[in-house]
C-alpha positions as CSV (number, residue, x, y, z in Angstrom):
1,M,-137.6,73.4,-191.3
2,T,-139.2,73.3,-187.9
3,L,-137.1,71.5,-185.4
4,D,-140.5,70.4,-183.5
5,S,-139.4,67.4,-182.2
6,Q,-137.2,66.8,-178.7
7,P,-136.7,63.0,-177.7
8,K,-135.0,62.9,-174.3
9,S,-133.5,59.7,-172.7
10,T,-133.2,60.1,-168.7
11,I,-131.0,57.3,-167.0
12,G,-131.1,57.5,-163.3
13,I,-128.7,55.9,-160.9
14,S,-129.1,56.3,-156.7
15,Q,-127.1,55.9,-153.8
16,M,-127.4,52.1,-153.8
17,D,-126.9,52.0,-157.3
18,A,-123.4,53.2,-156.9
19,L,-122.2,51.2,-154.1
20,E,-123.3,48.4,-156.4
21,L,-121.8,49.3,-159.7
22,P,-118.3,48.4,-159.8
23,N,-115.8,51.3,-160.2
24,S,-116.4,51.3,-164.7
25,N,-117.2,53.6,-167.2
26,F,-121.1,54.0,-165.9
27,W,-121.7,57.6,-166.9
28,T,-120.0,56.6,-170.4
29,R,-121.9,53.7,-171.3
30,A,-125.4,55.9,-169.8
31,A,-124.8,58.3,-172.7
32,E,-124.3,55.9,-175.0
33,A,-127.8,53.9,-174.6
34,G,-129.3,57.3,-174.5
35,A,-127.8,58.4,-177.4
36,N,-129.3,55.0,-179.1
37,S,-132.7,55.8,-177.5
38,I,-132.6,59.3,-179.5
39,G,-131.8,57.3,-183.2
40,K,-134.6,55.0,-182.4
41,A,-136.6,58.5,-181.8
42,I,-135.5,60.0,-184.8
43,S,-136.2,56.6,-186.5
44,T,-139.5,57.1,-185.5
45,K,-140.2,60.3,-186.8
46,V,-138.6,59.8,-190.4
47,G,-140.4,56.3,-190.6
48,G,-144.0,58.1,-189.7
49,L,-143.3,60.5,-192.8
50,F,-144.0,57.7,-195.5
51,T,-147.8,57.7,-195.0
52,T,-149.9,56.8,-198.1
53,S,-151.4,60.8,-197.8
54,A,-147.6,61.9,-197.5
55,C,-146.5,60.4,-200.7
56,A,-148.3,62.3,-203.3
57,G,-147.1,60.8,-206.1
58,G,-149.4,57.4,-205.5
59,K,-149.1,53.5,-204.7
60,V,-146.6,51.0,-206.3
61,V,-147.6,47.0,-205.4
62,L,-144.9,45.0,-204.1
63,S,-146.8,41.6,-203.2
64,S,-142.9,40.0,-202.9
65,A,-139.5,40.9,-202.4
66,T,-138.3,38.6,-205.6
67,K,-135.2,40.0,-207.6
68,K,-138.1,40.4,-210.4
69,N,-140.3,42.0,-208.5
70,V,-137.6,44.5,-207.2
71,A,-136.2,45.0,-210.4
72,A,-139.7,46.0,-211.6
73,L,-139.8,49.1,-209.4
74,G,-137.6,50.8,-211.7
75,A,-140.2,51.3,-213.8
76,S,-142.6,53.4,-211.4
77,V,-139.9,55.9,-210.4
78,A,-141.0,59.4,-210.8
79,G,-137.6,60.5,-211.9
80,R,-134.8,58.5,-213.0
81,V,-133.8,55.4,-211.6
82,A,-130.2,56.5,-210.8
83,D,-131.4,59.3,-208.8
84,T,-134.0,57.3,-206.7
85,V,-134.0,55.0,-203.3
86,L,-135.7,52.7,-202.5
87,L,-137.2,52.2,-199.5
88,L,-138.2,48.9,-197.8
89,N,-139.2,47.2,-194.7
90,S,-136.9,45.0,-192.9
91,T,-139.4,42.1,-194.0
92,N,-139.0,42.6,-197.7
93,Y,-134.7,43.9,-197.2
94,Y,-134.0,40.8,-195.4
95,N,-136.4,38.6,-198.2
96,L,-134.2,40.0,-200.9
97,L,-131.0,39.6,-199.1
98,G,-131.7,35.9,-199.1
99,E,-132.5,36.2,-203.0
100,L,-129.2,37.5,-203.9
101,D,-125.4,36.4,-204.0
102,S,-123.2,38.1,-201.5
103,A,-121.4,38.4,-204.9
104,V,-124.2,41.1,-206.4
105,Y,-123.1,43.5,-202.8
106,G,-119.9,42.5,-202.5
107,N,-119.3,43.3,-198.6
108,S,-120.9,43.4,-195.5
109,N,-123.0,47.1,-195.7
110,P,-126.0,45.2,-197.0
111,I,-126.2,43.0,-193.8
112,Q,-124.3,44.8,-191.2
113,N,-126.3,48.5,-192.2
114,G,-128.8,47.8,-194.0
115,Y,-127.9,49.6,-197.2
116,I,-126.7,48.5,-200.8
117,E,-126.2,51.1,-203.1
118,R,-126.7,50.7,-207.2
119,L,-128.4,47.6,-207.0
120,F,-131.0,47.3,-210.2
121,G,-130.0,50.7,-211.0
122,F,-131.1,52.3,-207.9
123,K,-128.9,54.8,-206.1
124,A,-129.3,52.4,-203.2
125,V,-131.9,50.2,-201.9
126,V,-131.9,50.7,-197.9
127,E,-133.9,48.6,-195.0
128,A,-136.4,51.1,-193.8
129,T,-138.2,51.0,-190.1
130,D,-140.5,52.4,-188.2
131,L,-142.7,53.1,-191.8
132,P,-146.6,53.3,-191.1
133,S,-149.3,50.5,-191.2
134,G,-149.7,49.1,-194.5
135,V,-146.5,50.8,-195.9
136,T,-143.8,48.2,-197.1
137,G,-141.3,51.0,-198.5
138,A,-141.3,53.9,-200.5
139,L,-139.6,54.9,-203.7
140,V,-137.8,58.3,-202.6
141,P,-135.7,61.1,-204.6
142,A,-132.5,61.2,-203.1
143,N,-133.0,64.2,-202.0
144,G,-136.6,64.0,-201.2
145,L,-136.0,63.7,-197.7
146,A,-134.7,66.4,-195.5
147,I,-133.4,65.6,-191.6
148,A,-132.2,68.1,-189.1
149,V,-130.8,67.6,-185.5
150,R,-129.2,70.1,-184.0
151,P,-128.2,70.2,-179.8
152,V,-130.4,72.0,-177.5
153,A,-129.0,75.1,-175.3
154,I,-128.1,75.2,-172.0
155,P,-129.2,78.3,-170.0
156,D,-127.0,77.2,-167.1
157,M,-124.2,75.4,-167.7
158,G,-123.3,75.5,-163.3
159,A,-126.3,73.0,-163.2
160,Y,-124.6,70.6,-164.7
161,P,-121.6,69.2,-164.0
162,E,-120.8,67.3,-166.8
163,A,-122.2,68.4,-170.0
164,G,-121.8,68.7,-174.0
165,V,-122.3,67.9,-176.9
166,V,-121.8,64.7,-178.1
167,T,-122.5,62.3,-181.8
168,D,-123.9,59.1,-182.2
169,E,-123.1,56.6,-184.5
170,N,-125.2,58.6,-187.4
171,G,-123.5,61.5,-187.2
172,F,-126.1,63.9,-185.5
173,S,-125.5,66.1,-182.5
174,I,-126.8,65.8,-179.2
175,T,-126.5,67.3,-175.7
176,A,-125.8,64.9,-173.0
177,M,-126.4,66.3,-169.2
178,R,-125.6,65.1,-165.6
179,H,-126.6,66.3,-163.0
180,T,-128.0,65.2,-159.2
181,A,-131.0,65.8,-157.4
182,F,-129.7,66.7,-154.2
183,A,-133.1,66.4,-152.5
184,T,-133.0,62.5,-153.2
185,G,-129.5,62.0,-153.6
186,K,-130.0,60.2,-156.8
187,A,-127.8,61.0,-160.2
188,F,-128.8,61.8,-163.8
189,M,-127.7,61.4,-167.3
190,N,-130.2,63.2,-169.7
191,V,-129.2,63.3,-173.3
192,T,-131.6,64.9,-175.9
193,C,-131.8,67.0,-178.8
194,L,-133.9,69.1,-181.3
195,V,-135.5,67.1,-184.6
196,G,-137.1,68.3,-187.5
197,A,-137.6,66.0,-190.7
198,T,-139.8,66.3,-193.8
199,L,-140.4,65.1,-197.5
200,T,-139.2,67.4,-199.8
201,Q,-140.5,66.4,-203.1
202,P,-143.9,64.4,-201.7
203,E,-145.5,64.9,-205.0
204,L,-142.7,62.2,-206.5
205,T,-142.6,60.4,-203.7
206,K,-144.3,56.8,-203.6
207,Y,-145.4,54.4,-201.5
208,I,-145.0,50.8,-201.6
209,A,-147.8,48.5,-200.8
210,A,-148.5,44.7,-200.2
211,S,-151.4,44.7,-202.4
């Protein structure tokens, strides 16, 4: 897989900012904010894979996310339903949750994490963000998506008083570096990584549209 993207988040703090900020864990919070920004960039890259042309398995229509309509999607999978993940955009996903009794999914994961295991026979039903325009979901083999994230190499560690690899909430390893621009006295926290993502079985992947 080619690691063809390098998202980066930079947060700066000036000398005046330092005077006004309390003595708190500012840099820790800056690194967390940077990691969240990187996570958004990864989500955008992954969601953008599910174009109408990349999903070579074809189109499936889901006019509305009723229980009956979502359950019927099982008849459209290319392989076994149990080996297929159903992606739904946020509108369809939460419309479906509104139709389900909480006893069906049994815990808070569907609401907090956007993930329902083994619903309607699927391996999982997952909320998918950042899908292309006109695509409202996808039927994806469980091993049909590959994502690779790695930290970047730092050629000169001496240029950064603090630098290292941190892990975001998704388990991705990313690089965080703090440095100062001595000409201005402004300090910066940079968070970055290398990212690659691809559909490994596009011929078995189908996109979902409203019509």
